[in-house]
N, C-alpha and C positions, 0 to 999 in steps of 0.2 A: 352565503355567509354574510348576508346583509351588507354588501357593499355594491357600489355602482359598477357596471361593466366598464372596463378601461380598455381602450383601443391598444394601449401599450402591452397590457398583459395578454390580451387575446391574440395579438400579433405573433407572440412567441410560442403559442400552443399549437402543436401539430397533432391532428387527429389521424390515427393510423388504424387499419383493420386489425382485429385480434389475431387473424391468421398469421401475421408477421411475427407475433410473439409466441405463437403456439410451438413453433419449431424449437425455440430456445427453452421454453418451459418443459417440453418433453425430454430434452437432453438433461436438464437439471433434475427432473423427477427421476429419470433412469439412474442418474448418478447417486442420488440420495438413497434410492431403494437398494442399489448395489452395495453402498457403504453399510446399510442396515442389514444386509444379508437376506433380503427379501427377493424371492424369485417372482418375476412379473412378466406376464405374457400380454403385450399390448393388443394382440389380435384375438384374445379370449373374448367371450361374450361381454360386450360393454354394458355397464349398468347392473350386472348381476353380482350380488354379494357372495363372497367366499371366505372360508376360514383360512387365516394365515397363521401357521404355528411356527414358532421360532425357537 
């Protein structure tokens, strides 16, 4: 963003692995799909497109 690196700003940034967020993301995704009435099987073939009728 066209500004010099600042030790103060970098000191407060924590880099964390994405796997730590994945657990929470999956819970939120499951809740949203449940509220929308969409049945979702996480163990189904990943990456395969399917028709969802509602």
